[in-house]
N, C-alpha and C positions, 0 to 999 in steps of 0.2 A: 362848826367844823367845815373846813374847805379841803377838798381832795384834789390833788394834781397828779398827773402821770407824765413821766418822761419816758419816751419810747426806746431810747438807747443812750448810753453814757457819753456819746460823742459830743465834744465841745462843752461839756459841763465841768467846771473846775471844782477841785476838792473843797475849797472854802465856801462854795455855793451852799453846801449842806450844813454849814454851821448853825447850831441851835434848832435844826429841823428834826421832825419825827419822820424817819425814812423807812420804807419797806423795800427791800431788794428782792426781785423775783427773777429766777432763772430755772424755769420748770424742767428744761432738758439740758443739764440735769443737776447743776450744782446745789440749788436750794432744796431740791428733793433729797439729794444725798446728805446734805447737812442735817436736815430734819430727821432722817433715818438714823444717821450715826448718833445723834443726841438721844433719840428714843432708845437706841440699843446700848446706851451706857458709856459712850465716849466721854472722857474727862473734859475735853475741850476740842474745838476745831479752830485752827489758826489759818485764816485765809491769807494768801500772799498774791502779789501781782506779777512775779517773775519766777521762772524755774530756778534761776541762780539764787534768788533769795530763799526759796524753799530748801535748796540744798544747804545753804549756809545755816539756816535755822535748825535743820535736822542735825547738822554737824555739831552744833552747840548743845544738843539735847542729850539726855541720858539714854544709853542704848537699851533697846528692847521695849521702851515705854512710848516711843514715838513712831508714828507711821507716816510715810510720805504717800499722799494720794492725789489723784487728779488726772488730767488728760490734756493733750494738745490735738485739736481737730478730731475728737472722739477717741483717740487711741491713748493707751497708757504710756506714760513717758518712761524712757529707759532709765533704770536705776530707782524707780518708784516701787512701792510695795503694792499699791492698789491703783485702779483706774478711777473713773468717775461714775461707775454704775452703782446705784443705791443698793443693789442686790449683793454687792461685795461687802458691805459694811454691816456684817452680822454681829450679834453680841459676842460670839466666840472670837472674832477678829479684833473688835475695837473696844470692848468694855474695859474701862479704867485707863485707857491710853489717850494720848494726844495725837490728833491728826493734823498734819500740815497739808493744806489743800491749795493746789493751783489748778485753775481751769481756764479755758480759753476766754470765757466771758464772765461767769458768775463771781469767782473769787476776786477778779479785778474790779468789778462793780462794787463789791462790799468794801474793798480797800479804798476805792474812790470816795465812798460815802462815809468814811471813818470819822469825820468831824461832826456827824449828826449828834444831836443831844440824845435822841432815842433811835436806835437802829436795830431792826429785826429782819429776818428773812422769811419768805413765804413761798408756798407752792400749793398745788391742789390738795396734797396730803394733809396739810395743817391749816387749811383755809379758815375754818370756823374759830379755832382757838386764837388765831392771829386777829381776826375781826373783833372778837370779844376783848382782847388785850387793847386794841386801838380804841374801841368804844370807851373802855375804862380810863384810858389816858386822856381822852377828850381834847386832843390837840389837832391842829391842822396836819394833814398827812401828805407826804410826797412819796409816790410810788415810783421806784426806779426799775424799769425793765432792763435786764442785762443785755438783751438783744443777741444778735449773732454777728460777730466781727464788726461791732460798733454800728450795726444797722438794725432795722425793725425786725422783730420776731413775733409772729402771730400768737404763738402759745403763751408768751409772757404777757402780751396785751390782753388776751382772753382771760388769763388768770387774774390780772389786775381788775378786769371788769367783774369777775366773780367775787373778788374781795369787796369791791365797791357795793355790789348787790347785797352781800351779807351785812355790810355796815348800814346801808340805807334801809334795810328791812327792820332794823332794831333801833335806829336813831333818827330823830327828827332834826330838822334844820341843818341838813348837809348840803353844801353847795359844791358843784362840780366844775372844774376847769374844762376847756374844750377837749383836752387830752383824756380826762376822766370820763367825759360824756361819750367820746368815741370808743373808749375801752368797754364801757357799759353796753353800748349798742352792739359791739362785736361779740361780747359774751352772750347777749340775748339771741343773737343770730346763730352762733356756732357752739354754744355751751350745752346744748341738749345731749350731745354725745362727745364727751371729752376725748375718748380714745380715738374715735374717727377723726376728730380735729387734729390731734397730735400726729396721726399717721399721714395726714395730708399736708403738713407743714414741710418746709424745706429741710429743717433740722431733723424732723421725724423721719423723713425719707432717707436722709443720710445715715441715721442711726440704724434703720432697718437694713440698709445696704451693708453695714458693717457688723451685723449680727446682734444688734441690741433691741430686737422687737419686744422682748420681755420687759425691758426697761420702760418702754412706752406704756405697757399694761400697768406697770407699777406706778408710774408717774401720773396716770389718769385717775387713780383712786382718790376719792374725796373723803377728807377727814379720817384717814386711816392712822394718823399720827397725832399725838396730843402734846406737842411741845412748842414753846415759843423761843426759837434761837435768837438770843440777844447778844449784841456786840458791845464789848467795852474792854479797855486795856489790851486791844489787838486780838482778842479771842472771842469766839462764840460759845455760849453756854445756854442751857435752858434757863429761862427767866426765874422759875421757882428755885432752882439750885443756886442761882446767883443771889437771890434775896435771902437765902438761908445761910450764906457764907459770912 
């Protein structure tokens, strides 16, 4: 198994992901919100790459069973039902419903990787279950960090390193690209206190300024959620649910 890490989606074409096993990471906050929504009973999450497309998809959906969620530059978008705080996606709000999700970075990265043969999303909350899933697949892995405005994001890279660490603890004969090695080294340096690391990142500081400090506390939790958000047919569902359908 070889593991590679792309630090931001910039200049990576959609067809690059064809036949690949891809993991998209956007710790603050899209992939954390996706994992939380699925854990709390959402029917499906539909990631989109523009606000206009989100509105179009919601207009075609049945009323009352579809929620528009997401943000632009941390703030909830006018006309949307929810923002991008995982704390908003409670069972009472999302259970049994479809969530159309647009975010500044994360949902765009998922759509960009849509041609992957296997595509899952990861955050600190579902780290171990994603690692176990990837070990079982036993394929080469491409980790795509959503980054921030198409640039490097420390928290996504550290999470990639944490995922690599989980995999290499349990699997022999894993080779790492330079990007994967750098991610692993960053995790070993900064991963002892995830919350402290999140608070010191550019994105973390912005979220604190905008009143989302509790989101950082939630996003820093390790293995608090036991789902594998898997993408196919333009939607994300829990892997177990998909296999039973």
